[in-house]
BALOBA-1460 file (C-alpha; in Angstrom, 3 decimals):
// residues 144
<rec num="1" residu="m" x="-7.256" y="192.152" z="178.776"/>
<rec num="2" residu="i" x="-5.027" y="193.729" z="180.636"/>
<rec num="3" residu="r" x="-1.376" y="192.363" z="181.158"/>
<rec num="4" residu="p" x="2.352" y="193.054" z="182.398"/>
<rec num="5" residu="a" x="4.004" y="194.795" z="179.477"/>
<rec num="6" residu="v" x="7.090" y="193.333" z="177.563"/>
<rec num="7" residu="i" x="10.262" y="194.843" z="175.982"/>
<rec num="8" residu="s" x="8.244" y="194.742" z="172.435"/>
<rec num="9" residu="d" x="5.387" y="196.718" z="173.886"/>
<rec num="10" residu="i" x="7.973" y="199.793" z="174.305"/>
<rec num="11" residu="e" x="7.207" y="201.425" z="171.007"/>
<rec num="12" residu="a" x="3.262" y="201.394" z="171.639"/>
<rec num="13" residu="i" x="3.780" y="202.864" z="175.231"/>
<rec num="14" residu="y" x="5.687" y="205.798" z="173.678"/>
<rec num="15" residu="l" x="3.208" y="206.573" z="170.923"/>
<rec num="16" residu="l" x="0.277" y="206.607" z="173.923"/>
<rec num="17" residu="g" x="2.723" y="208.478" z="176.063"/>
<rec num="18" residu="e" x="3.052" y="211.287" z="173.390"/>
<rec num="19" residu="q" x="-0.499" y="211.874" z="173.551"/>
<rec num="20" residu="l" x="-0.290" y="212.604" z="177.336"/>
<rec num="21" residu="h" x="2.538" y="214.836" z="176.702"/>
<rec num="22" residu="a" x="4.599" y="215.893" z="173.545"/>
<rec num="23" residu="n" x="8.272" y="215.127" z="175.116"/>
<rec num="24" residu="y" x="7.123" y="211.903" z="176.825"/>
<rec num="25" residu="r" x="9.912" y="209.767" z="174.558"/>
<rec num="26" residu="k" x="12.562" y="212.327" z="175.594"/>
<rec num="27" residu="t" x="11.830" y="212.537" z="179.394"/>
<rec num="28" residu="n" x="11.348" y="208.534" z="179.616"/>
<rec num="29" residu="d" x="14.143" y="205.845" z="179.235"/>
<rec num="30" residu="l" x="11.803" y="203.023" z="179.147"/>
<rec num="31" residu="m" x="14.320" y="200.346" z="177.938"/>
<rec num="32" residu="a" x="16.319" y="201.383" z="180.974"/>
<rec num="33" residu="l" x="13.432" y="201.734" z="183.349"/>
<rec num="34" residu="f" x="12.084" y="198.018" z="182.015"/>
<rec num="35" residu="r" x="15.547" y="196.663" z="183.334"/>
<rec num="36" residu="l" x="14.856" y="197.637" z="186.961"/>
<rec num="37" residu="s" x="12.890" y="195.453" z="189.105"/>
<rec num="38" residu="t" x="11.063" y="198.222" z="191.084"/>
<rec num="39" residu="y" x="9.187" y="199.600" z="188.256"/>
<rec num="40" residu="h" x="5.949" y="198.305" z="186.742"/>
<rec num="41" residu="f" x="4.405" y="198.815" z="183.659"/>
<rec num="42" residu="w" x="0.980" y="197.184" z="182.811"/>
<rec num="43" residu="v" x="-0.983" y="197.344" z="179.110"/>
<rec num="44" residu="a" x="-4.313" y="197.308" z="178.230"/>
<rec num="45" residu="v" x="-4.998" y="195.477" z="174.881"/>
<rec num="46" residu="s" x="-7.807" y="195.257" z="172.704"/>
<rec num="47" residu="n" x="-7.761" y="193.449" z="169.520"/>
<rec num="48" residu="e" x="-4.094" y="192.813" z="169.575"/>
<rec num="49" residu="e" x="-3.791" y="196.517" z="169.940"/>
<rec num="50" residu="i" x="-2.011" y="198.439" z="173.098"/>
<rec num="51" residu="v" x="-4.818" y="200.788" z="174.163"/>
<rec num="52" residu="g" x="-3.464" y="201.969" z="177.445"/>
<rec num="53" residu="f" x="-0.781" y="201.487" z="179.952"/>
<rec num="54" residu="l" x="0.109" y="202.149" z="183.579"/>
<rec num="55" residu="s" x="3.787" y="202.791" z="184.899"/>
<rec num="56" residu="a" x="4.364" y="202.958" z="188.412"/>
<rec num="57" residu="v" x="7.598" y="202.505" z="191.010"/>
<rec num="58" residu="s" x="8.176" y="200.784" z="194.120"/>
<rec num="59" residu="l" x="9.853" y="202.674" z="196.672"/>
<rec num="60" residu="s" x="11.023" y="201.439" z="200.326"/>
<rec num="61" residu="d" x="7.572" y="202.593" z="201.765"/>
<rec num="62" residu="h" x="5.224" y="203.094" z="199.203"/>
<rec num="63" residu="m" x="4.532" y="203.385" z="195.569"/>
<rec num="64" residu="d" x="4.179" y="205.984" z="192.802"/>
<rec num="65" residu="l" x="1.859" y="205.753" z="190.043"/>
<rec num="66" residu="l" x="3.582" y="207.515" z="187.608"/>
<rec num="67" residu="d" x="1.574" y="207.361" z="184.136"/>
<rec num="68" residu="l" x="-1.652" y="206.351" z="183.318"/>
<rec num="69" residu="f" x="-3.436" y="206.558" z="180.034"/>
<rec num="70" residu="v" x="-5.974" y="204.978" z="177.842"/>
<rec num="71" residu="s" x="-6.096" y="206.108" z="174.335"/>
<rec num="72" residu="e" x="-9.156" y="208.438" z="173.859"/>
<rec num="73" residu="a" x="-11.172" y="205.977" z="171.552"/>
<rec num="74" residu="y" x="-11.229" y="203.235" z="174.288"/>
<rec num="75" residu="r" x="-12.244" y="205.341" z="177.433"/>
<rec num="76" residu="k" x="-15.375" y="204.776" z="179.308"/>
<rec num="77" residu="m" x="-14.566" y="201.217" z="178.522"/>
<rec num="78" residu="g" x="-13.253" y="200.096" z="181.818"/>
<rec num="79" residu="y" x="-9.440" y="199.872" z="180.710"/>
<rec num="80" residu="g" x="-8.395" y="202.803" z="183.479"/>
<rec num="81" residu="g" x="-9.956" y="200.745" z="186.225"/>
<rec num="82" residu="l" x="-8.616" y="197.536" z="185.036"/>
<rec num="83" residu="l" x="-5.004" y="198.789" z="184.767"/>
<rec num="84" residu="l" x="-5.564" y="200.664" z="188.291"/>
<rec num="85" residu="q" x="-6.465" y="197.081" z="189.803"/>
<rec num="86" residu="a" x="-3.382" y="195.573" z="188.698"/>
<rec num="87" residu="c" x="-1.324" y="198.203" z="190.273"/>
<rec num="88" residu="k" x="-3.085" y="197.911" z="193.296"/>
<rec num="89" residu="e" x="-2.824" y="194.272" z="193.308"/>
<rec num="90" residu="k" x="0.975" y="194.523" z="193.016"/>
<rec num="91" residu="a" x="1.184" y="197.351" z="195.832"/>
<rec num="92" residu="t" x="-0.984" y="194.974" z="198.016"/>
<rec num="93" residu="e" x="1.481" y="191.838" z="196.858"/>
<rec num="94" residu="e" x="4.049" y="194.299" z="198.238"/>
<rec num="95" residu="q" x="2.211" y="195.735" z="201.159"/>
<rec num="96" residu="l" x="2.747" y="199.260" z="199.898"/>
<rec num="97" residu="d" x="0.258" y="202.378" z="199.812"/>
<rec num="98" residu="v" x="-0.255" y="204.018" z="196.477"/>
<rec num="99" residu="f" x="0.347" y="207.703" z="195.558"/>
<rec num="100" residu="l" x="-0.126" y="209.755" z="192.342"/>
<rec num="101" residu="e" x="-0.851" y="213.428" z="191.477"/>
<rec num="102" residu="v" x="-3.256" y="214.614" z="189.307"/>
<rec num="103" residu="a" x="-4.644" y="217.849" z="188.140"/>
<rec num="104" residu="k" x="-7.563" y="219.352" z="190.172"/>
<rec num="105" residu="e" x="-9.268" y="220.143" z="186.663"/>
<rec num="106" residu="n" x="-9.023" y="216.896" z="185.659"/>
<rec num="107" residu="t" x="-12.261" y="215.814" z="186.377"/>
<rec num="108" residu="p" x="-12.729" y="212.231" z="184.580"/>
<rec num="109" residu="a" x="-8.890" y="211.096" z="186.197"/>
<rec num="110" residu="l" x="-10.165" y="212.282" z="189.809"/>
<rec num="111" residu="s" x="-13.327" y="210.317" z="189.208"/>
<rec num="112" residu="l" x="-11.684" y="207.215" z="188.449"/>
<rec num="113" residu="y" x="-9.070" y="207.476" z="191.033"/>
<rec num="114" residu="e" x="-12.005" y="208.195" z="193.735"/>
<rec num="115" residu="k" x="-14.072" y="205.257" z="192.147"/>
<rec num="116" residu="n" x="-11.130" y="202.960" z="192.485"/>
<rec num="117" residu="g" x="-10.340" y="204.056" z="196.571"/>
<rec num="118" residu="f" x="-7.766" y="206.606" z="196.366"/>
<rec num="119" residu="h" x="-8.447" y="209.735" z="198.666"/>
<rec num="120" residu="v" x="-7.067" y="213.319" z="198.091"/>
<rec num="121" residu="i" x="-4.733" y="213.862" z="200.981"/>
<rec num="122" residu="s" x="-3.218" y="217.191" z="199.881"/>
<rec num="123" residu="t" x="-3.343" y="220.144" z="197.376"/>
<rec num="124" residu="r" x="-0.212" y="221.001" z="195.426"/>
<rec num="125" residu="k" x="-0.258" y="224.881" z="194.495"/>
<rec num="126" residu="d" x="0.534" y="225.405" z="190.785"/>
<rec num="127" residu="y" x="1.562" y="221.988" z="190.614"/>
<rec num="128" residu="y" x="0.607" y="221.417" z="186.816"/>
<rec num="129" residu="e" x="1.914" y="225.075" z="184.924"/>
<rec num="130" residu="g" x="-0.233" y="227.232" z="187.013"/>
<rec num="131" residu="q" x="-2.948" y="224.737" z="187.845"/>
<rec num="132" residu="d" x="-2.993" y="223.089" z="191.379"/>
<rec num="133" residu="g" x="-2.863" y="219.521" z="191.665"/>
<rec num="134" residu="f" x="-3.998" y="217.135" z="194.040"/>
<rec num="135" residu="l" x="-1.710" y="214.373" z="195.702"/>
<rec num="136" residu="m" x="-3.916" y="211.069" z="196.291"/>
<rec num="137" residu="k" x="-3.192" y="208.114" z="198.151"/>
<rec num="138" residu="w" x="-4.370" y="204.181" z="197.983"/>
<rec num="139" residu="r" x="-4.162" y="202.316" z="201.156"/>
<rec num="140" residu="w" x="-3.281" y="198.510" z="200.368"/>
<rec num="141" residu="n" x="-4.856" y="197.345" z="203.788"/>
<rec num="142" residu="d" x="-7.970" y="199.522" z="203.893"/>
<rec num="143" residu="e" x="-11.051" y="197.667" z="204.270"/>
<rec num="144" residu="t" x="-13.496" y="200.324" z="203.785"/>
């Protein structure tokens, strides 16, 4: 099940985020971000346990997908796609294209994003500690 995150989900999001990168808690003040109407959080829930999350921010002319993470034990079960769908529905509601960055070598993520309608629009050299990254875009009104 996918649902919008609530304040009581913050600790679970931090624990998952720390699997994404070790300093996630230090670099993300989720309590402050939850108070801002432009930030959006969704969680994937299995058996009442939060197993994934997606965070995004709406800007004046687009939405940035900030983080998408699914616990390793729950990957390849459709949660990533469902989280992306929730994000895309919000972007469509706001009539905003969605942008994200992903490491060029992260083929599982690239596959997920491409399967969900994102397209590489540019390469960012040495974006991830010596590794190239792709800037990807999903168009809210693209009918292809």
